[in-house]
C-alpha angles and dihedrals in degrees: 000000000000117000113258121234119242123218090249091055091048090052091048095048092050095047091050089066089075100042092110098044109131092188118057102148134046093244089060097061115115120272120250090244091071090070113093115245094004093118091049091048095048093047090053094047093047089051089052091048093051095045094045093241119168110266126190130190120207115196138172134254101240127083094268092049094046092048091046088054091049093050096052096039092047089054090050091047092052090052093043093242117159115232141150123229133206125186105187117236113239092221104039104026104026120212127333136335113342136165092265092057092047088053090054094051123083096200142135093198124033119192118192121203122197092356143048104085090110097036096114097148096044091048090053091052091048089052093049091049095047094247114146107228118203113190121200112180143135103204123115112290116243122225091255116048124211114257096247132157089243135356119203108189124133091213093070110114095233094047114112096204105127098215112055094172098081126123130247093258090056090053090049089049091051088052089054089049090052091047090051090053093045091051092044092225137140110251129158105236091177088068087082097054091094088060097038094058089056094049093046093051097040092051091052095239120174108274097218132095116000094357092057091048092049094047094047091050090039093058089053089050091045089058091050094041118129092197107132089223093063093042087054092052090049091052096042095050098030092242120166093184138006120236125192089262089059088061093050099041105027118016100038095046090050094051090044096048098073092055091045096048108025126338131339089219089085091061092044091053090044094055090047095047113144096213140014095253091056090044093050091051091052092042090054090057093043090051089053089052090049091050089049088049091054091050093047088048092052093049094045092046090054091047091056097050098081089058096055111107118204092207093057125081094212134047117223113171137160142180141182113269094351106170107276094205092057106043093091095054091046091050087052093051092047093050091049094046098046098028093231133103115272137200121190120192131196114207121213122166104326098328133086121206115197142185122209133200127193127213137206111336095341119120103214094186092058091051090053095042090057088065094046094130092069096048134095089202145330141178144157135093143283096293103034136021143169122224137180127196141164111266096239090060094055100090092049092044089053092047091053093048093048088051092048092047093049090083093056112113125227087246092057092047095046099035103138103202089188099057108118096178145268124319136180125245093246090063091061104094144112092287092057089047090055092049090053094044091052090063095052143153096072124197140099112008088006102058120186103261120250123206136200120229116187134207099355121160126242108229100171131014125188135167116227137177130067093287095030087249096139129070125218117195139181107211122197136197115170107311093340114104116185131188116224136183126200110191116207088359119207100187121057118217130178141199111294096028121125114218145182110220138190109211149155124223126239138174118261107200105187116171091332094310110119117205133162114256124199115227104202115219096176141357096226097187142357114213 
C-alpha cells in the first residue's frame, strides 16, 4: 500500500515551490527602467501629451487586453489627456493592430497594449505615414520585429527585465509607472492592483515571484476596491468577499464573454463604470452574453463528440461556422474529458481558425509546429495554442497529428502534474483546508494540489444541475463523512459502491458554516 501524506508533508511540499523566489514583497519587484525602450516610449508619449498631439490606444479583446486598455486610458483620463481607443472585434477585425485599424485612426502616436509584436504590416504603414508606433506586448517575439518607434516587451532578447513571464496589463502598468516618473508627478500606481491580479490570473501567468506577490496583494485590494464594477458583481452575486477562485471562475469569464460573443467594448465600459447603477446595467447585459456563451459551448461540445475517436491519441475536429469565440473553451473541455490533446476549428469561407489545448505532459505547440508548412499561422505555448489553416489542408493536417500523437504513452497523456499523493479520509478537515488556502493563489507553476483517496464508500448519490450533468456524493469512511461534487461527470457511481478518486479540495461556505468539499477530477476506479 502506498504511503499516505501527512498534513505537515503537504505544507512542506507546497512551501518548497517558492524556495527560489527572488521577489517576495511588492517593494522588490523590478523597476520600470529595466524594460528595454520604456524610457524612449515614455519620453515620446509625454511629449505628445504636452503638445496636444493625437494619441490612440489599441487593445485586445481578452481579459488581459481589456484590462491593459483600462489601465492606460484611466491614467490618461486622470491627467485629462485626450486619446482615442480601439479594441479590435474578434469577428470583424481579427486580432491585434492591422492596416485597417491604422486607416481608421487619426493619430500621431499609436500605443498598443497586449498586442503588436507581430504587426509587421501595420508598423510599416505607420512608418510611411509618419505615425510613431509604440508597441507594448508580452507575447513571444517573432524572428522579424515590426519597425516601430519603441517596443516594450520583456521577451526581447536584449531586454534586461528579469521576469519575462508577465502579462500585457503588467507591461501597460509599467508604462504608466515610467510616464509618472517622466512627468515627475504623484500618482498611486497601487490603485491598479485590483485589476492586475485579474489579468495575471486570467492570462495564466506563472504564479511565482513577482506575479504571486502582485496577485496576493491584488486580491486584498480587489476586496477593498471602490470600483463600481466590482461593487456591482458583489451585489449581483451576493458576494461578501472575492477569493482567487472567484477571479478564475466568475470575474474573468464575465469580462471575457463580451469579446467572445459580441464586442469587448462592453467589458471595457463596465470596468470603467462611473457608478453602481451604470455598472449593474452593463453587468446585466454581460451576464446574458456569458449565459449565451455557456449555451453555445454546450451545443458545440455536443457537436464535437461524434468525431472523437477512441483509438486516436489526439482530437482534431472542425465544423462550418462553429462559433469562433468558443472553440478554445470546447477544446479545453474535450482535453479534460478524454485526457488527450484537442484542437477545434471553425471554418469560414476557405479558412479554418482553431484553438488547441494540451494535456498532461504533452506539448501541443510542438505538435503543431512540426506541421508548420501547412499552416497560415500559429502561436501560443505548451498548454494552449491558436492555429489557422486553409480548409483543404485540414484532413492531411489531422492525419499527420494523429500519426505524431500515436507514439504518446498513457503516462504522458495522463500525467497529472498537480497530484501531490495519497491521503486518508481522516486528514480531510478544516486544518487541511487552511494549509491549502495559505498557499494560494494557485495557477501556473503553483498548481492546485490534487490528492488520491482510495476505497471510500458512496453513502449518497444525487444528480444536480439543469440537465442533471453534475454528480453530488456523500462519501463515508468509518465515522468520516465527506461531501463531494463531480462537475460534468463521466463515470456514474451509486450508493454502496467503493471508489478511488482523484480530487482537489475547496471551501464550502454554507450559511456561515465552513466545511471542506471534494471537487472530483476523476473516478480512477470502482471496486
